[in-house]
C-alpha positions, 0 to 999 in steps of 0.5 A, spaced: 620 725 069 621 729 062 618 727 056 624 724 053 624 719 059 617 717 058 616 709 056 616 708 049 621 714 047 627 709 045 628 712 038 634 716 039 632 721 033 625 722 037 629 723 043 633 728 040 627 731 037 623 732 043 630 735 046 630 740 041 623 742 042 624 743 049 630 747 048 627 752 043 621 753 049 616 749 045 611 743 047 608 738 042 601 739 042 600 731 041 603 729 048 598 734 052 592 735 048 588 731 053 591 735 059 588 742 055 582 740 051 578 736 057 571 734 056 568 738 061 571 743 066 577 741 071 578 747 076 583 746 080 579 749 086 575 744 090 569 744 094 570 747 101 567 750 107 570 755 112 566 756 118 564 762 122 566 758 128 573 759 126 573 765 122 570 770 127 575 768 133 581 769 128 578 776 126 576 778 133 584 777 135 586 780 129 582 786 131 586 786 137 593 785 135 593 788 127 592 795 126 589 798 119 594 802 116 598 803 109 601 798 106 597 792 109 591 797 107 585 792 110 584 787 116 582 781 111 582 774 112 582 771 105 579 764 103 585 760 101 582 754 097 586 748 098 586 746 091 590 752 089 596 751 092 597 756 097 594 762 093 589 766 097 583 765 092 576 762 094 576 759 087 580 760 080 576 766 078 574 769 085 577 772 091 573 771 098 574 774 104 572 776 111 574 783 113 573 786 119 573 793 122 574 795 130 571 801 133 572 808 130 577 805 125 578 807 118 581 803 112 585 807 108 583 810 101 585 807 095 583 804 088 585 798 084 582 795 077 579 789 080 572 790 082 569 789 089 563 787 093 561 787 100 556 783 103 555 785 111 554 780 116 554 783 122 555 790 125 553 797 125 556 804 124 560 803 118 560 806 111 564 805 105 565 811 101 566 810 094 568 816 089 566 821 095 559 817 096 559 815 103 554 808 103 552 806 110 552 799 111 548 794 115 547 787 115 544 784 109 546 790 105 550 789 098 555 795 097 559 795 090 566 798 089 567 798 082 574 797 079 578 804 079 573 807 084 576 810 090 574 807 096 575 807 104 571 804 110 570 808 116 567 806 123 564 811 127 561 807 132 563 803 138 562 796 136 566 792 130 563 790 123 564 784 119 563 783 112 564 779 106 569 781 101 568 779 094 573 781 088 575 779 081 582 779 083 584 772 080 581 774 074 584 781 073 591 778 075 590 772 070 589 778 065 595 781 067 591 787 068 592 789 076 593 796 078 593 799 085 594 806 087 593 809 094 589 815 095 593 822 097 589 822 104 588 817 109 580 818 107 577 821 101 573 827 102 565 825 102 561 829 097 554 831 100 550 827 104 550 819 105 547 814 100 547 819 094 547 813 089 541 810 093 537 817 093 538 817 085 537 810 083 533 807 088 528 812 090 531 813 097 527 807 099 529 802 094 525 799 088 526 792 087 523 792 080 529 796 078 535 793 082 533 786 082 531 780 078 527 774 079 532 768 078 538 770 075 540 775 069 540 771 063 541 776 057 543 783 059 550 785 059 554 792 060 561 793 060 559 799 065 558 798 073 552 799 076 551 807 078 547 804 084 552 803 090 548 800 095 542 794 095 538 794 102 537 788 105 530 790 107 528 790 099 531 784 098 528 780 104 521 783 101 522 781 094 524 774 096 518 774 101 513 775 095 516 770 091 516 765 096 508 767 097 507 766 090 509 759 090 516 760 087 519 755 092 522 750 094 528 755 093 527 762 091 532 767 088 534 774 086 540 777 082 541 784 084 542 788 077 544 795 074 538 799 074 540 803 068 541 796 064 538 790 067 545 787 067 549 784 073 551 789 078 559 789 075 561 787 068 565 781 071 561 779 078 554 777 079 551 778 086 544 774 088 540 772 094 537 765 095 532 763 100 531 756 101 524 755 104 523 751 110 523 744 109 526 746 102 531 742 097 533 745 091 534 741 084 541 739 083 544 744 078 551 745 075 554 751 072 560 753 068 563 758 072 565 759 080 560 761 086 562 763 093 556 762 098 555 766 104 550 764 109 546 770 112 541 767 116 539 760 118 542 753 117 542 747 113 546 743 108 549 743 101 551 737 097 556 739 092 559 733 088 556 728 092 559 731 099 555 734 104 557 741 107 553 742 113 553 750 114 550 755 119 550 763 119 556 766 117 559 760 114 562 761 107 563 755 102 565 755 094 562 751 089 567 750 083 565 750 076 561 745 073 560 742 080 553 739 082 550 743 087 543 742 091 541 746 098 537 744 103 534 747 110 529 744 115 528 751 118 529 756 112 535 759 110 538 765 106 544 765 102 548 770 098 552 768 092 557 771 088 559 769 081 563 770 075 557 768 070 557 775 067 564 774 064 562 767 061 556 770 058 559 775 055 564 770 052 559 765 050 562 760 055 556 759 060 552 753 061 547 750 066 544 743 067 539 741 071 540 733 073 534 729 073 535 726 080 538 728 086 546 726 088 548 720 092 551 723 098 558 719 098 561 723 104 560 729 109 565 735 109 570 734 115 569 727 117 574 724 113 572 725 106 573 733 104 577 736 110 
């Protein structure tokens, strides 16, 4: 129905005005104010969960059937939020995906303006080369590929590897700033020994005081990406264990940081690890900005806007902007989280609120309420 067909637009002069406004490529604000200036964020993305029991078999089939080569570039299953009308995005600002690489395969070298992170779920023997620095990848590790950096993935082993891909692609696309360039060679040259940035910035064995902060970054901002390209699970695990031992529970969190400035690892993306202690339940919190979670270890559930999502290792789920979320686990669990908070903080748009009481569960995902 067009504006001139709306009830109440019976005055021929008013109908003529609206027709002329539309013909001029204009919209009258007084008719759309409530659509644009909402009391709270109204993201199109909806809370959703993608199960490892579905993702993993599809990825294994793709390894057998789909080659990794120029054009396709990557063997990736992108998370397509059903609220986004078919767009291959987990949320309005975040790309999330499962990437897989088979034995002795190489994913071609390229670079692009969107920044990316890799969180390793399973496998050994793979490295990501970023501007000549070959970063070895192991389960629980976080690897950065900043915007504009040449990067390729190589599997030197006999098994497959699976990892989570996170990008700011939807955000960069919205800014009309996506650029992409293939490298002249299938694989870029490796300069020097593997893990050079780790040796330079994390002391070779890791230094949690320089590379992660308790909770989340709240002040520091940096337009430059972290010079450290790989954050090791061993240091993350140890730091979370120290926080838990100090009585910081029932949920303890760290955010990975730029060791040079203390800011988030990329200017557009925050990466954190959250440990729900056995029997723990986090406070109900809502934040402006989107978050994609990857279950690394354990099992439990999250309640997002009243709907319970039961999850286990390898599952991925999204909490859209200003959705209330709380997490539970009887046996304990570790969740990796990717968010867009640095951009919201830089623009003065970030808000966070802890609710005084727990949510009432109104449905269970997959049982007719959110599936």
